[in-house]
C-alpha positions in Angstrom: 0.0 0.0 0.0 1.3 3.5 -0.9 0.9 6.4 1.5 1.0 10.0 0.3 2.4 11.4 3.6 4.9 9.9 6.1 2.7 10.9 9.1 -0.3 9.1 7.6 1.9 5.9 7.4 2.8 6.2 11.1 -0.7 7.0 12.2 -1.8 3.8 10.6 1.2 1.7 11.7 0.9 3.0 15.2 -2.4 1.3 15.6 -0.5 -2.0 15.2 3.0 -1.5 16.5 4.3 0.9 19.2 7.4 2.9 18.1 9.8 4.7 20.5 11.3 8.0 19.4 14.5 6.6 18.0 12.8 3.9 16.0 10.4 6.4 14.5 13.1 8.9 13.6 15.1 6.2 11.9 12.1 4.9 9.9 11.1 8.4 9.0 14.5 9.0 7.4 14.3 5.8 5.4 10.8 6.5 4.2 11.6 10.1 3.2 14.6 8.8 1.2 12.3 6.3 -0.6 9.8 9.1 -1.4 12.5 11.4 -2.7 14.4 8.8 -4.8 11.6 6.7 -6.1 8.2 8.0 -7.0 6.3 5.6 -4.7 3.5 7.9 -3.7 0.1 8.8 -5.2 0.2 11.9 -7.4 -1.9 14.8 -6.3 -2.4 18.6 -6.7 0.4 20.9 -5.5 -2.1 22.5 -3.2 -2.8 19.2 -1.5 0.8 18.9 -0.5 0.3 22.0 1.6 2.1 25.4 1.5 4.2 24.4 4.5 5.6 21.4 2.8 6.4 23.4 -0.4 8.1 26.2 1.6 10.2 23.5 3.3 11.3 22.2 0.0 12.0 25.8 -1.2 14.3 26.4 1.8 16.1 23.1 1.2 16.7 23.8 -2.5 17.7 27.4 -1.7 20.5 26.2 0.5 21.5 23.2 -1.7 21.5 24.8 -5.2 21.3 28.6 -4.8 23.9 29.5 -2.2 21.5 30.0 0.7 21.9 33.4 2.5 24.9 34.1 0.3 22.8 33.8 -2.9 20.2 36.0 -4.5 16.9 34.3 -3.5 15.1 35.7 -0.5 14.3 33.3 2.4 10.7 34.5 2.5 9.7 34.0 -1.2 6.0 34.3 -1.8 4.5 31.1 -3.0 0.9 30.5 -4.0 -1.5 28.5 -6.2 -3.7 29.2 -9.2 -6.1 27.2 -11.4 -4.5 28.1 -14.8 -4.1 25.1 -17.1 -1.4 26.3 -19.5 1.6 25.6 -17.2 2.3 23.8 -14.0 4.4 26.5 -12.6 4.9 30.2 -13.1 7.4 32.8 -11.8 5.6 36.1 -11.7 8.2 38.9 -11.8 7.4 42.6 -11.1 10.0 45.0 -12.5 10.5 48.6 -11.5 13.0 50.8 -13.2 14.5 53.9 -11.6 16.6 56.5 -13.5 19.6 57.6 -11.5 22.6 59.9 -12.1 24.9 57.0 -13.2 22.3 55.1 -15.3 19.3 52.9 -14.3 18.5 50.8 -11.3 16.2 47.8 -11.4 14.0 46.5 -8.6 12.3 43.1 -8.8 9.8 41.1 -6.8 9.1 37.5 -7.6 6.2 35.2 -6.8 6.1 31.5 -7.6 2.7 30.2 -8.5 1.8 26.5 -8.9 -1.2 25.2 -10.8 -3.9 23.2 -9.0 -4.9 21.7 -12.3 -2.4 18.9 -12.4 -1.7 15.9 -10.1 2.0 15.4 -9.6 4.4 13.2 -7.7 6.8 14.8 -5.1 9.7 14.5 -7.5 7.9 16.3 -10.3 6.8 19.0 -7.9 10.4 19.4 -6.7 11.5 19.8 -10.3 8.9 22.4 -11.2 9.7 24.3 -8.0 13.4 24.3 -8.8 12.6 25.4 -12.4 10.7 28.5 -11.1 13.4 29.2 -8.5 15.9 29.4 -11.3 13.8 32.1 -13.0 13.5 34.0 -9.7 17.2 33.6 -8.9 18.2 35.1 -12.3 15.8 38.0 -11.9 17.1 38.9 -8.4 20.7 38.5 -9.7 20.0 40.7 -12.7 18.5 43.4 -10.4 21.5 43.2 -8.1 23.9 43.7 -11.1 21.6 46.1 -13.0 21.5 43.6 -15.9 18.1 43.9 -17.6 19.0 41.1 -20.1 19.5 38.7 -17.2 16.2 39.7 -15.6 14.4 39.0 -18.8 16.4 36.0 -20.1 13.5 33.6 -19.7 14.8 30.2 -21.0 18.0 31.6 -22.5 21.6 30.6 -22.0 21.9 31.6 -18.2 18.8 29.5 -17.5 20.0 26.5 -19.3 23.5 26.7 -17.7 21.8 26.6 -14.2 19.7 23.6 -15.3 22.8 21.7 -16.3 24.6 22.6 -13.1 21.7 21.3 -10.9 21.1 18.2 -13.1 24.8 17.2 -12.9 24.9 17.4 -9.1 21.5 15.8 -8.3 19.0 13.2 -9.3 16.7 15.8 -10.7 16.1 16.5 -14.4 15.3 20.2 -14.8 14.2 21.1 -18.3 12.7 24.1 -20.1 9.2 22.4 -19.9 8.6 19.9 -17.1 4.8 19.6 -17.8 4.7 18.4 -21.4 3.5 14.8 -20.5 1.1 15.8 -17.7 -2.6 15.5 -18.0 -5.2 17.7 -16.3 -6.8 16.4 -13.1 -10.6 16.0 -12.8 -11.3 19.5 -11.6 -9.4 21.1 -14.4 -11.0 18.9 -17.0 -14.4 20.0 -15.9 -13.4 23.7 -16.0 -11.9 23.4 -19.5 -15.0 21.6 -20.9 -17.4 24.1 -19.3 -15.6 27.3 -20.3 -17.9 27.9 -23.3 -15.3 27.5 -26.0 -15.1 25.6 -29.3 -12.4 24.8 -31.9 -12.4 26.5 -35.3 -10.5 24.6 -38.0 -9.5 25.1 -41.6 -8.6 21.8 -43.2 -5.5 21.8 -45.4 -4.8 25.5 -44.7 -1.3 24.4 -45.8 -0.5 21.1 -47.6 -1.3 18.4 -45.1 -1.9 20.9 -42.3 -5.0 22.1 -40.5 -5.3 25.5 -38.8 -6.8 25.1 -35.3 -7.9 27.9 -32.9 -9.8 27.8 -29.6 -12.5 30.5 -29.5 -15.3 31.5 -27.1 -18.7 30.8 -28.5 -19.9 34.4 -28.6 -16.8 35.3 -30.8 -17.4 32.7 -33.5 -19.1 34.9 -36.1 -16.4 37.5 -36.0 -13.6 35.1 -35.6 -14.6 32.9 -38.5 -14.7 35.9 -40.8 -11.2 36.9 -39.7 -9.9 33.3 -40.3 -11.5 33.2 -43.7 -9.7 36.5 -44.6 -6.4 35.2 -43.3 -6.5 31.7 -44.8 -8.9 32.2 -47.7 -11.0 29.1 -46.7 -14.3 28.7 -44.9 -13.6 27.5 -41.4 -15.4 24.6 -39.6 -16.6 24.7 -36.0 -16.2 21.7 -33.6 -17.0 20.9 -30.1 -14.3 18.9 -28.4 -14.6 16.4 -25.5 -10.9 16.0 -24.9 -9.9 18.6 -22.3 -6.1 17.9 -22.7 -6.3 18.5 -26.5 -8.3 21.7 -25.9 -5.8 22.9 -23.4 -3.1 23.0 -26.1 -4.7 26.1 -27.5 -5.0 29.4 -25.6 -8.3 31.2 -26.0 -8.1 33.9 -28.7 -10.3 37.0 -28.3 -9.1 39.9 -30.5 -6.8 38.3 -33.1 -6.5 35.2 -35.2 -3.8 32.9 -33.8 -4.2 29.4 -35.3 -1.9 26.5 -34.5 -1.0 24.2 -37.4 -1.6 20.5 -36.9 -1.4 17.5 -39.2 -4.7 17.1 -41.1 -4.6 13.3 -40.5 -4.6 13.9 -36.7 -7.7 16.1 -37.0 -9.5 13.6 -39.4 -8.8 10.8 -36.9 -10.2 12.8 -34.0 -13.3 13.5 -36.1 -13.6 9.8 -36.9 -13.2 8.9 -33.2 -15.9 11.4 -32.3 -13.6 13.5 -30.2 -14.3 16.4 -32.4 -18.0 16.9 -33.2 -18.9 19.4 -35.9 -21.3 22.2 -35.0 -23.4 24.3 -37.4 -21.7 27.7 -37.4 -24.9 29.3 -38.4 -26.1 29.1 -34.8 -23.4 31.6 -33.9 -24.3 34.1 -36.7 -26.2 36.4 -34.4 -23.4 36.4 -31.7 -20.1 38.1 -31.6 -18.0 40.5 -29.6 -19.6 43.5 -31.3 -23.2 42.3 -31.6 -25.5 45.1 -30.5 -22.8 47.8 -30.6 -23.5 51.1 -32.1 -21.4 52.1 -35.2 -21.1 55.9 -35.9 -20.0 56.4 -39.5 -19.5 59.2 -42.0 -17.6 59.7 -45.3 -13.9 60.5 -44.9 -13.4 64.2 -45.4 -10.0 63.8 -46.9 -10.5 60.7 -49.1 -13.9 60.1 -50.7 -13.1 56.5 -51.2 -13.2 55.7 -47.5 -15.7 55.7 -44.6 -14.6 56.8 -41.1 -16.3 54.9 -38.3 -16.2 54.2 -34.6 -17.6 51.2 -32.7 -19.3 52.3 -29.5 -20.3 50.0 -26.6 -23.8 51.2 -25.5 -26.5 53.5 -26.7 -25.8 55.9 -23.8 -22.1 56.0 -24.8 -23.0 56.6 -28.4 -25.3 59.5 -27.8 -22.9 61.1 -25.4 -19.9 60.8 -27.7 -21.8 62.1 -30.8 -23.1 65.0 -28.7 -19.5 65.8 -27.6 -18.3 65.5 -31.2 -21.0 67.9 -32.4 -20.1 70.4 -29.7 -16.5 70.3 -30.8 -17.5 70.9 -34.4 -19.5 73.9 -33.5 -16.7 75.4 -31.4 -14.2 74.9 -34.3 -16.7 76.6 -36.6 -16.9 79.6 -34.3 -13.1 79.8 -34.0 -12.8 79.8 -37.8 -15.7 82.2 -38.3 -17.8 79.7 -40.1 -21.6 79.8 -40.1 -22.9 77.0 -37.9 -25.8 76.5 -40.3 -23.3 75.1 -42.8 -22.5 72.2 -40.4 -24.2 68.9 -41.3 -26.3 67.8 -38.4 -26.4 64.3 -39.9 -22.6 64.1 -40.1 -22.6 60.7 -38.4 -25.0 58.0 -39.4 -26.0 55.4 -36.9 -25.7 51.6 -37.5 -26.0 48.6 -35.2 -23.5 45.8 -35.6 -24.4 42.1 -35.7 -22.3 39.0 -35.0 -21.0 39.1 -38.6 -19.3 42.5 -38.1 -15.5 42.1 -38.3 -14.3 45.6 -38.9 -12.9 46.4 -35.5 -9.9 44.8 -33.8 -10.1 46.5 -30.4 -12.6 47.0 -27.6 -15.8 49.1 -28.2 -15.2 52.8 -27.4 -16.7 54.3 -24.2 -15.2 57.6 -23.4 -13.9 59.0 -26.7 -14.0 58.5 -30.4 -11.5 56.0 -31.8 -12.0 56.6 -35.5 -10.8 54.1 -38.1 -11.3 53.9 -41.9 -12.7 51.3 -44.3 -13.1 51.5 -48.1 -16.6 52.5 -49.2 -16.9 49.1 -51.0 -16.2 47.2 -47.8 -18.7 49.3 -45.9 -21.3 48.6 -48.5 -20.5 44.9 -48.3 -21.1 45.0 -44.5 -24.5 46.5 -45.2 -25.4 43.9 -47.8 -24.2 41.0 -45.7 -26.2 42.1 -42.7 -23.1 42.8 -40.6 -24.3 46.4 -40.2 -27.9 47.5 -40.0 -29.1 51.1 -40.3 -30.4 52.2 -37.0 -32.0 55.7 -37.3 -30.4 58.9 -36.2 -28.4 60.1 -33.3 -30.2 62.4 -30.8 -27.7 65.3 -30.8 -28.4 67.7 -27.9 -27.7 71.4 -28.2 
């Protein structure tokens, strides 16, 4: 029988055999050695090991591999947990730059975060913790030496050199990515499959390759249009029931960022019913800009273009257009122009649907962020139903 904690072993064994202090201490040392040198325990989430245990391991490795009090790592490193599924460990580094007479000084603060989304053995947890400690050590060393390149080296030469140093003097194998072969635990699988995302694919986007992106359902209409523009082919939408496969792709919101995979792999997953095709028409009325107000007018400098802004709510739209109209009147007064010459219908009002793909940022709220589109493209949005005329703005005096 395997036990995940030494004290659990003795609690159970103590019901059968009485140990004196010396016997227990000797057996504890043997069992700890077994746990460290051979993965005999049941894997579990880093959080289940307890923050006390992880900080003990941090202190041990700090003394063993990083010079202890003579090194760069602080004794009271902040360590925490998160539910992110993209990586088992993360070293979050806050950097502050100060300009001084003789150059620049750098101040850093690091925090090691471990994911609750994977079940790992003690040895794997140790390796991930050491990996993140290397990042923190290099950041603190760079700040001490005013070396910005060292602070930001990521997995560069200094990181790899430290990995080789630790690997050669221990039984650990520290690599650039320690979590490639890990699978999500049950809690993480449920979160990934319930996060309201689907996969958008374009078969044979390149010879033998399929473009795959993970997208939130409300963004499908807009995202599919962008992918069609990018790859020139109509995308297909799939639901996926393999959380570990889904987790390979970060969720994209405002830009197309497809990963390329062998088309045979995708076809096999479709045949195995891991990927189930969904009718993309059901997403046609949804999108990141569905319901937004679009204020548009002909470009005053180029007749071949329309200038427009995408505005979040009706209240924002009316307020912004009123402000714009007030600015136009003020400029007319400054230039001595007659206000009656100003066009009160300068901005026409449209409402965007899920098909609208003419904006790459967030809807405006407090100011106009005007962009331009060819008149032909604007007319196409109207014909395709991406934009719908929506009356006039109520411009207040």
